[in-house]
C-alpha positions as CSV (number, residue, x, y, z in Angstrom):
1,M,-3.8,-2.9,-20.5
2,K,-1.2,-1.4,-18.3
3,H,-2.4,2.1,-18.9
4,K,-6.1,1.1,-18.2
5,K,-5.0,-0.3,-14.8
6,M,-3.2,3.0,-14.1
7,L,-5.9,5.2,-15.2
8,A,-8.4,3.1,-13.1
9,A,-6.2,3.4,-10.0
10,F,-5.9,7.2,-10.5
11,L,-9.6,7.4,-11.0
12,A,-10.4,5.4,-7.8
13,G,-7.9,7.5,-5.8
14,F,-9.3,10.7,-6.8
15,I,-12.9,9.5,-6.3
16,L,-11.9,8.2,-2.7
17,S,-10.3,11.6,-1.9
18,F,-13.2,13.5,-3.1
19,L,-15.7,11.4,-1.1
20,L,-13.6,11.8,2.0
21,M,-13.4,15.5,1.5
22,W,-17.1,15.6,0.9
23,Q,-17.8,13.6,4.0
24,R,-15.6,16.0,6.0
25,G,-17.7,18.9,4.7
26,V,-15.4,20.8,2.2
27,F,-18.3,22.6,0.7
28,Q,-19.8,23.6,4.1
29,A,-16.5,25.1,5.4
30,S,-16.7,28.9,5.8
31,L,-13.1,29.8,5.7
32,P,-10.7,29.1,2.8
33,A,-8.1,27.7,5.1
34,D,-10.6,25.1,6.4
35,R,-11.3,24.0,2.9
36,V,-7.7,23.6,2.0
37,R,-7.0,21.7,5.2
38,I,-9.9,19.3,4.4
39,V,-8.7,18.9,0.9
40,A,-5.0,18.1,2.3
41,D,-6.5,15.6,4.7
42,G,-8.4,13.8,1.9
43,F,-5.4,13.6,-0.3
44,T,-3.0,12.6,2.5
45,L,-5.3,9.7,3.8
46,V,-5.9,8.1,0.6
47,S,-2.3,8.5,-0.5
48,F,-1.1,6.7,2.6
49,L,-3.6,4.0,1.9
50,Y,-2.3,3.6,-1.7
51,L,1.5,3.8,-0.5
52,G,0.9,1.3,2.1
53,M,-1.0,-1.2,-0.2
54,G,1.7,-0.8,-2.9
55,A,4.5,-1.3,-0.2
56,L,2.8,-4.5,0.9
57,M,2.5,-5.8,-2.6
58,W,6.3,-5.2,-3.3
59,V,7.2,-6.8,-0.1
60,S,5.1,-9.8,-0.9
61,T,6.8,-10.3,-4.2
62,T,10.3,-10.0,-2.9
63,G,10.1,-13.0,-0.6
64,V,11.3,-10.9,2.4
65,F,8.9,-13.0,4.7
66,D,9.7,-16.5,3.3
67,I,11.9,-17.1,6.3
68,F,8.8,-17.1,8.6
69,G,6.9,-19.4,6.4
70,Y,10.0,-21.8,6.4
71,A,10.2,-21.5,10.2
72,F,6.5,-22.4,10.7
73,K,6.8,-25.3,8.4
74,K,9.9,-26.7,10.2
75,A,8.1,-26.1,13.6
76,A,5.1,-27.8,12.4
77,H,7.1,-30.8,11.3
78,A,8.9,-30.9,14.6
79,L,5.8,-30.7,16.8
80,I,3.3,-32.8,14.9
81,P,3.7,-36.5,15.7
82,G,4.4,-38.6,12.6
83,K,6.2,-35.9,10.7
84,D,9.8,-35.8,10.0
85,P,11.5,-32.4,10.4
86,Q,14.4,-33.4,8.2
87,K,12.0,-33.8,5.2
88,V,11.5,-30.0,5.2
89,G,15.0,-29.5,3.8
90,K,17.2,-26.5,4.0
91,Y,16.2,-23.0,3.7
92,Y,17.9,-22.6,0.3
93,E,15.9,-25.4,-1.3
94,Y,12.6,-23.9,0.2
95,R,13.6,-20.5,-1.2
96,L,14.1,-21.9,-4.7
97,E,10.7,-23.7,-4.4
98,K,9.0,-20.5,-3.4
99,K,10.8,-18.5,-6.2
100,E,9.4,-20.7,-8.9
101,G,5.8,-19.9,-8.0
102,Q,6.5,-16.2,-7.0
103,K,4.3,-13.6,-8.8
104,K,5.8,-10.6,-10.6
105,F,5.4,-7.0,-8.7
106,Q,2.1,-5.6,-9.6
107,G,1.9,-2.7,-7.2
108,G,3.2,0.0,-9.6
109,P,-0.1,1.6,-10.0
110,A,-0.7,1.8,-6.4
111,L,2.7,3.3,-5.6
112,A,2.3,5.9,-8.5
113,V,-1.1,6.9,-7.4
114,G,0.0,7.2,-3.8
115,A,3.0,9.4,-4.9
116,V,0.8,11.7,-6.9
117,L,-1.7,12.0,-4.1
118,L,1.0,12.6,-1.6
119,A,2.4,15.3,-3.6
120,L,-0.9,17.0,-3.9
121,A,-1.4,16.7,-0.1
122,L,2.0,18.3,0.4
123,V,1.1,21.2,-1.9
124,S,-2.2,21.7,-0.3
125,T,-0.6,21.6,3.2
126,M,1.9,24.4,2.1
127,I,-1.1,26.3,0.8
128,W,-2.9,25.8,4.0
129,Y,0.1,27.1,6.1
130,G,0.2,30.1,3.8
131,L,-3.4,30.8,4.6
132,E,-3.1,30.3,8.3
133,G,-0.1,32.4,8.8
């Protein structure tokens, strides 16, 4: 199951990169340097999308932003009439509550695809610099 997700993520990443390259005119470019630049741009954009998505998935499962949820809950209880701010409890208790329902990190395929596409983008960029210079 895990390998199917990884394969699907790689396939989607390469298809998105190819579609972006095709839209930018990789086949109509007259110079090889222009083709390589378009390929590098396609890989770069999609790799940043995958890396950003994977990073957001990682951050969402670590509980980094739980303090903001606690602060909003505490503020809402303080500002809304009839609600007691003391019922919210301490931050430690809130974190334990949140940790019970917290999901496991599922962004591995996104980070892996982003890293591979970024490596391809870097190689393409180095080739482009070689063709330009």
